[in-house]
N, C-alpha and C positions, 0 to 999 in steps of 0.2 A: 464439658458434656457434649457429645456429638449430636448434630442436628442434620437430618436428611431433608433436602429441599427438592421436591419433585415438580417438574414443569410438564404439563400434559401437552402432547403433540397429537392432535386429532384431525380427522378429515370430516368431522360431522357425523361419525358413526360409532366411535368407540367410547363415548361418554367419559373422556379423560382418563381412560385406563392404560394408555400407552404414552410414553414420553421419554424424557431425559431427567436424570437426577444426579445430585452430587451430595456427598456427606462432608460436612465441615465441623470443626471443633473450636471452642472458645467460649469465654464468659459472655462476650457480646459479638454478635454476628450482624454485619451490615448487608442489607439487600439493596441493590441499585443497579444503575446502568454503567457507572463509571468503572475505570480500571482498578480503582482502589477498593471497590466493594468486595466483600468476602464471597458473595454470590452475585454473579453478573447476569442481568436480564436485559438483553439488547432490544429494547423497544422504546420508541420516541416518547411514549406516554409515561415512562418510568424515569424518576429523577435520578441524578447521579448518586446520591445517597438518599434513597427513598424511605426506607424503614429499617428498624433494627430489632433483633431478637436477643433478649438478655436472659441468661440463666438465673433462676431464683429458687434455690434449693433443688428440688426434683422436678421443677416445672419451668416452662418458658413464658416470658412476658414479651408481647409484641407491641412496638411503638412506632407510630408514624412520625417521620422526621421532618414534618412541616412541608410535605411534598405538595405540588400543585394539584394533582389529580387524586390524592388521598389514598388511604389504605382501608380496605373493608374485609370483614370476616363473615363467612357463612355460618350461621348458627345451626344447632341440631334440628330446628324446625324448618330450615330452609330459608329463613330470612337473611338478607345481606345487610349487615350493619357497618356503617362507616365509623372508623375510629376518630376520636378527637385528637388533633395534632399534639404531640408531646405527652400524651397520657398513656401509660402502659396498660395493656390488657392481657389477661391470661388466655392462652390458646391451648386447646386440647390436642392430643396426639391424633394426627391425620386431618387436622383442620384445613379447610379450604380458605385461602387468603387471596385477595385481589389487590395488586399494586398497579395503579393506573388502570390499564385495561388487560393486564396479564394476570391470569389465574395460576396459582401454585398451591402445592400441599406441603405441610410441615409434618414431619414424622420424627418422633423420638426413637421409635423402633420401626424401621421400614418393613413393610410386609415381605414375607418370603416370596422369592421369585420375581421381585420387581426388576424389570428389564430397562436397559438404557443408561447404565451407570457411566458417569464421566469422572475421570480421575481428579481434575482440578476445576476451579471456577472458570478458568479461561477455556478449558475444553468444553464446558457446558455452553458458554457463550458462543464459541465458534461453531459448535454443533447446531445450535438454534439458528444462527445466521445462515449456515449452509442449507438447512432445511427451508428457511425463508426464501433464499435466493432460488432454490430449486422450484419452490411453489410459484415464484414469479417468472419462471422461465429464463433465469439469468445464469451465467456460468458460476459454478461454485467449486471448481477444482483448480489448484495452483498449477502453473505451467512455467516451463523454462522457454525463454524466447532467445533466438539468435539475434545478436545486436550488430556485430561487426567482425571483419576478418574473412579468411577463406571460408566459404559456405560449406556446411557439412555435406558429405556424400549421402548420408542416410540420417534422418532425424527421427528415428524411433517408430518406423512403420513400414509396411510393405508398399504403400503408395506414397508418392511425394506429397509433402505438406507445404502448400504454397506460403503459409505464414511462418514456417520454420518454428513451430511451437510444439513442445513436448508436454502433454498432460501427465501429471504425476499421480498415479494411483496410490492409495494409501498402502504403505508397507512394501511396495515394489522397489527393487534396487535397479537403477539405471546406470549402465557402464558407459563412460565416455573414453574414447581412445581410437587407435588406428586398427586394432585387431578385430578378428571375427567375433569375439565375445561382446564387442561394443554394441550398445543400442544406438548411440550417437557416434557415427563413424566420421573421423576427421582425416582428411588427406593433407597432413602437415608433418614434415619430418621432425619437427620439434616436439611432437606429441608421442607419448609412449603407447604401446599396444593396449595396455590397460592403464589409463591415466588417473581416473577417479570414478567414484560412484556418487549418485545423487538419490537420496531417499526421503520420502515424506512419511511422517508418522503423526497423524492427527493434524494439528495446525502448524507443526514445525517441519522444516526441510533442512537436511544435513548434507554436507559434502565431505567425502572421505578421500584423501589423496592416497594414491597407490603407486604412482610412478611419475617421473619427470617433475617439472615445476608447475604447481597449481597455485594461482593467486586468487584469493577471495577478498575483494576490496584492495587494500594496499598490503595485505599480509600474505606471505608465502606459507602454505599449509605444510606442517611436518607430515611425513609419511605415516599413515595409520591413524591420524587424528580425525575424529568425527566432529567437524566444525558446523555450528549453526549458521545457516545462510540467511542473513538479513536482506530483505528485498532492496534495501538502499545500496547494496554492494553488487558489483559485477563480478562474475566468475570468469577468469582468464585461463584458457588452456592453449598453450602454444601461442599462436597469433589470433585466436578466435575469442570473442567476448560473448558472454551469455548473461541474461538478466532473469530475475525471478518475479513473476506477477502472481499475486495471491488475492483474488477478488474477495474472499471471505475476510481476510485480515484487513484489507482496505475498507470494506463496508463496515466492519466492526469498529475500526478506528474512527470512521466518519460519524457513526451513530453515537459513539461515546463522547465525541467532541460537540455534538449538537445540543441545543438547549431543550429542556423538557417541553413537549407540545401539549397544550391543554386540550382535553377531550370533554365535550358536553356530557352531562350526567345521563342523558337519554341514549347516548351512544356507547356507554360502558356495557360490555357484554355480560350476560348472565353466566352463572357457574356452569361449566361443561357437564357436570353430573346431573344438572336440572334440565338443560336444554341440549339435546344431542346434535342440534344443527350448528352449534358454536364450533368454529374452527380456531384452534389455538396452536402455537402462539400467533397473534395477529401480525407482528413484525411489520410495522408501517414501512412502506417502501421509502428508501432514502435515495435521492438523486445523488449518486456517488460518482465522482469523476476519478477514474482510476489513475493513480499516480504514474507518471511517465517513468520509463526505465531511466536510470542514470545514464547520462551521456558520457562516453569516454572522453577524457581530456586530451585534446589534440596537442601535439608538440608545438612550442611557440614558433611562429613563422620566421624563416631566415630573413635577416635584414636585407632590404633591397639594396643593390649596389648603387652607390652615389652616381648620379648622372655625370657622364664624361663632360668636362668643361671644354667647349670648343675654343681652340686657339684663335684669337682675334687677329686677323691680318693687319699688319701695320698700316695706319691710315696715311695716304699720300699727303704731302704738304699742301698741294693745290689740286683741286679737281680739274677735269679737262675744260670745263666752262670757265673756271676762274683763270686757268692758264691762258686761254684764248683772249680773255678780256685784258689781262696784263700785257700780253704780246701786242695787242692792238694799241694799247695806251703807249707802249714804248715806241711803236712805229709812228704814231701821231706826234710824239714828243720829238723824235728824230727829224721828222718832216718839218716841224716848226723851227727847229734849230737851223736846218739847212736854209729855209726861207729867210730867217732872221739874218743869217750870215750873208746871203745874197744881197739883202737890202743894205746892210751896213757897208758892203764893198762899193756900192754905187754912191 
């Protein structure tokens, strides 16, 4: 049975009427912050597997999975009731549910005209992270960075980019090569006029080889193949190397790896429909250190030549001083013999 999960995205004026939503199916749907959850909510107050929704005939049962900050439901009279951990409770169509400090709505039949649909749970998570980074004034667009080799003549703009970074707009196709059609122009005879294209769609970036030799990581891309670019891999075109930096994916991975952060009850936000000043989702800032681009492996250094062994000059049998002493001794000996001979003759 399909379930639509709606996450309000408000600026304190829309009362939770705008946001992002995803529709998932299954007998049991897990809501949480981890990558294994069926609906991913990237906030530090949400547990990895925070709550679950189970189909029971024609209705849904909501259960808190012993999370630290708990799961609460807004009743028809506006009261917010926290669920007992491990005890399922029936939820009505359109119910407001709070996981940690994140409010969501559960729909069996989503309202007509509901905007902000995401195709997958990952798309929902990355969209929410992107909005959070934008609200915090941080970069939220993937970019291609020049790493090594001959520097590009043009790196995707009319004005020189001192950082040699190309921001990837969603759906735009960027051509790398030597020709006039190229957005990134490379002055390298090993590069084709149209070597490859780089395209971002949502959270994913693909490389399509169109000519010459294009390496993604250790693999040579067949012509025409649309290959997924993992930020861990470098893109090699001719003698130039490029890396992919995705702040949204990096932040999402960091948030999913962190432990659940406890939130005092008095700091848990009211439902957006009751208090228009509530800004959702809160998306607690995460001090995320952007992963460094992979470093190209340098060739092993050539072995240093063995130092030339200096030929040792043959050592003289006697030094000059030794020779003088020996000569003096011989002279004294001869003089003694002459004197002794003279005495004996007398």
